N, C-alpha and C positions, 0 to 999 in steps of 0.2 A: 742258583747256588745248589750244590749237592752236599750231602752229609760229609763226604770225604774232602770237602773244601774247608771244613771247620779248623783244622790245625793251621792252615795258612791265614784264615781269618783271625784266629787267635793271635798269631804273630803280628798281624797288621794292627789289631786292637791295642796290643801292648805298645807298639811303636807310637801310636797316635795318642792314646789315653793313659797308659800305665808304663812309661819308660823305665821305672824302677821297680816293677812288679816282681814279686817272688812267689806268687800263688801257684798252686798245683795245676798242671796242664789238664789233667783228667777232669778236675772239678769244673774248669771253664768249659771244656768240650761237652761234657754231659749237660751242663746247664744250658748252653747255647742250643744244643739239639732239642732239649725239652721245650724251650720257648719258641724257637723258630721252625722246628720240623714236627713237633708233636702237639702243637696248639689245636684247639677244637676245629679251626677252620682252615687248616693247612691245605693249600691248593698249589700245584706246581705252576699254575698261571699267575698266581698272586704272591709267590714266595720271594724271598730275598734274592738279590742280584749281585753278581761280582763282575768285575772287568779285569781282563788279563792283558799284560803288556806284550811286546813283541817276542819276549822270551817264554811266554806262557805262564808267567807268574802273576798272581793276583795283586793288583796295585790299587784297586778301589772297591768299596763294598757299600751296599745299601741294604740294611736289614729291614724286613717287613713283617709286621704282625697284623693279620687280617682281623677286623672287628665288624660284624654286620650291624647296621643301624636301622632303626625305625625312623622313616622320614615321610610324613604326610600319608600314612597308611600303607606305605610300601617299604620293602627291605632294600637298602642300598649298601653295598659292601664298602666299608672303609678300610684304608690301609695305614696303620700307624707306622711311621718311618722312624727307625731307631739306628743309632750308631752309624751315621753317614760318615765314611772315613776314606781318606786317600793317603797312600804311602808318602811320607815326607820326602821331598826332592824329586818325586816322580812327575811325569807329564800330566798336566791338568786335563788331557783328553779323556782319560778314563772317567773322571768325575763328571765331565761335561756329557759324555754319552749316557751315564747313569741318570743324569738330570733329565735328559730327553724322555726317559721312560715315564716321567711324572706328568707329561702333558695332559691337559684336561680331557676327561672322557665323561660322557653323559651317564654311564651306568655305575660309576663308583666315584670315590674321592680319596685323596691321599692327604695325610696331615702329620704334622710333627709338633710336639709341645716342648721341644728343647732345641730348636734350630739356632745354631751359631750364626753370627753376622754373614759369613761367607755362604752358609746354607740358605739363608734368607734371600740372598741375591740370586742363588740358583732357582729358588721357588719363584721369585719375581720374573725370571727369564722365561718361565713356562706358564705365566699367567696366574701365579699364586696370589693369595690374599693373606695379609698379616692381621691377626686378631690382637690388637694392641692391649685391650683390657685383660685378656686371658694370659698375657705375658707378664703381668704384674705379680709380685709376691708381697704378701702382707706379714707384718710382725707386730704382735702385741706383747710388750714387756710387762711382766708381773713384778719382778724383783730386779731393780736397776743395777745395783752393785754386782750381784751374782752374774747377771747377763754380761756386763762389761768385762768382768774378770774372766769368764769363760771365753768370750770373744777374743780377748787379747792372748790368752793361753793357747788357743788353737792356732793362732797365726804367728806365733813367735817360737821358733825352734828352741831358743835358749830357755823358754819357760816350760818346756815339757817336764812333767812331773811336779809342776808347781801346784800346790793345793788350792786351785781356783775356787772350788766349792766352799771350802772353809773360810777363805778370805772374803768371798762374797757374802756369806751368812753373817760375818762379823760387821760388814759395812752396810748391809741392806737397811737397817733402821735409820741410818744417816741420810738415806736418799728415798724418802717416801714418794710414792706415785699416786695419782688420782685413782679413786675407786672405779671399778668397772661399771659401765652402765648396764643395769638389769631392771627392766620395768615389768618383769613377769610376776613379781610378788609371790614367788613360791608356787605358782600355778602349774609349772612344768617341772618334770622330774627327769634326770639323766640316769641311765643304768647301763652298766657294762653287759654286753650280750654275747652269746655264742655265734659262731659263724653261720649256722643254719638260720638263726633269727635275723642276722645281718643281711643275708641274701634275700629274705622275704621283704625287708624294708627297702633295700636297694631297688628291687623290681617294682615295689609299690610306688616309690617316689620318682623314679626316672621319667615316667611319662609327663612330668611337669615341663619337660623340654620339648621343643618342636622336633629336634633330632637327637636321638639318644641310642646307646648300644642296645641291640636286640639280644641281650644275654639270657640264656636259659639258666636254670639252677645249676646244671652241670658246668656251664661256662664260668659262672661266678665262683664255684668251688675251685676251679682251675686257677683263676686269677688270684683269689684270696689265699689259696695254698702257697702260691709262689710269693705273694706279698708277705705272708707270715714267715716264710723261710728266709727272707732277706734280713738276717740277723744284724748285718752291718748297719742297717738303717735304724734298728731299734726293735722294741717289742710292739707288734701290731695289736691295736685295741679297737674294738667296735662298740659304739654306744647308741642307744635309742633315746629319743626325747618323747615323753608321753605327757598327756594332759591329766587333769584330776581324775577322770574316769578311766584312765588307762589307754585312751585312744592314741594311736601313733601320730606324732606331730613333726618328727624329724629324725635324722640319722647323721652321724659323722663317724669317721674312722681316722686314726692317727697312729704315728709311730712315737712311742715314748723313748726318746733317744738317751743314751748314757750321759750326755752332757746336761741333762735337765730340761731340754727344750722339747716341746710337743710339736711334731711335724704333722700337720693335718693333711691327709690325703684328699678327702672328699667330704662335702657337706651336702645334705639333701633336705628339702623341706617343701611343703605345698606353697603355692603362691599366697602372698600376704602374711606368711608366718616366718619369713626369712629372718627378720630382725629378732624375734623371740628366740629362735633356735640358735642364732649366733650368740646372743646374750647368755643363755644358759650353758652353751658349750664353753665359752671363755671362762665363766664362773666355775664350771666343773674342772677345767684344766688348771685353773689357779688353785682351787681347793685341793687338787691332787698333788700339789707341791711342785709343779713345773715352774721354772724361772721365766719362761716365755712360751708363746705359741706362735707358730708361723705356718704359712701355706700359700698355695697359688690362688690368685683372685679368680672368681667366677662372676660374670655380670649379674647373675641372680642374687648374689650376696654382697656385691660391692657397696651398695648403699648402707646395708646393715653394718658392715665392717667399718665404714667411714664414720659412723656415729660414735665409735669408741675413742676415748682419749688415749694418748700414748700409743697410737696406731700408726705404723710407718709402712709406706709402699715404695717399692723399687722395681725396676725391670729385672726379672729373673732370667728369662729366655724368650726367644721369639716363637710365637705359636702361628704356624702357617698352614694354609689349606689350599689344595689345588683340586678344582672340579669344574665340570660343565653341567652338572646336574641342577636343573632349575629349583628343585625343592630344597636341596642342600644350600644353594645360594640364597634362597629366601630365608632359611634358618640363620645363615651367617649374617644377612642384612639386619636381622632382628636380635643379633647376639644371643640366640636361643638354641645353642648346641652344646651338648655335654662332651667336652674334650678335656684332657688332662686328668690328674689324680688317678683314679682307678682305670680310666680310659687314656692312659698316658704312660710315660716311662718311669715315673717317680718310684714305683714299687720294684723296679727291675734291679737285680744285682749288678747289671752292667753299669749302673750309675754309681753304686756305692761300694762295690766289693771288688775282689780279684786284685788286691793291692800287692 
């Protein structure tokens, strides 16, 4: 893909994902260039790919964001696959040829944390692996009536403008929910932190995984700046979890969405402290006034999340990986790789914006 392909990619994106979009063309083009051509690890050999039909028009696209990973003491280049799209009604040949570029290679790996069912089949065709647990989404409701009112209002066009928040507040006392499980007894504290402090904690806790992004401070500034600018997702907030003597025990970041739901991007904690961090995180989000918290499941935290009452899990999207690298495969076998959240598409405006 070249920079001058962006207008055609924009048109394809709208046909596939935003058929009723009215957003500004220049805004999309600038953002797309920033993410896929100006990222810290842009490489022409690893960049996004397009397929042209017999008329020379782009009919299929596979967008790629390179992310280097630490794996068993070595650096392995990961390719986050985003916005895999094919023009409606076009020949499937283009998508098939793009899929062949994903075939397993020993020196890198490709992954997606938002693969649709058809994309999952493409991954399987080239030897891909589906990470079932990573594909789960969790939701913990704090205020039942408010959550249901908001849920219905967002899905019924006739209820647009309906005062869901006020209705929910009136009915919440009639639908009490079990208390959150919190066994920390006030021994842990949650504090909102600045981006520079968040970067330090992210780099501190990522090595708890066998395979994790080899982000520098500059890389994380780039990711978090883009995540912060995704206003359609909400206000990005980062929090530290500390012990009684101030030692770092965990980290989480989330979007405070306008509908009252906290969308958790990532949670980090040392081994054996996952449950404590999840407990104080949920307590903090409830006390902050959110009607519910939700996020993507990570095997490191699945057990801790499962201990909470009124916790629901569902399949959000398919998380797929293609690789022939033995060290990456070993990390996958042990469910010990950091993908999704900050190392995924959740922070991208392509997911939430350009309506």
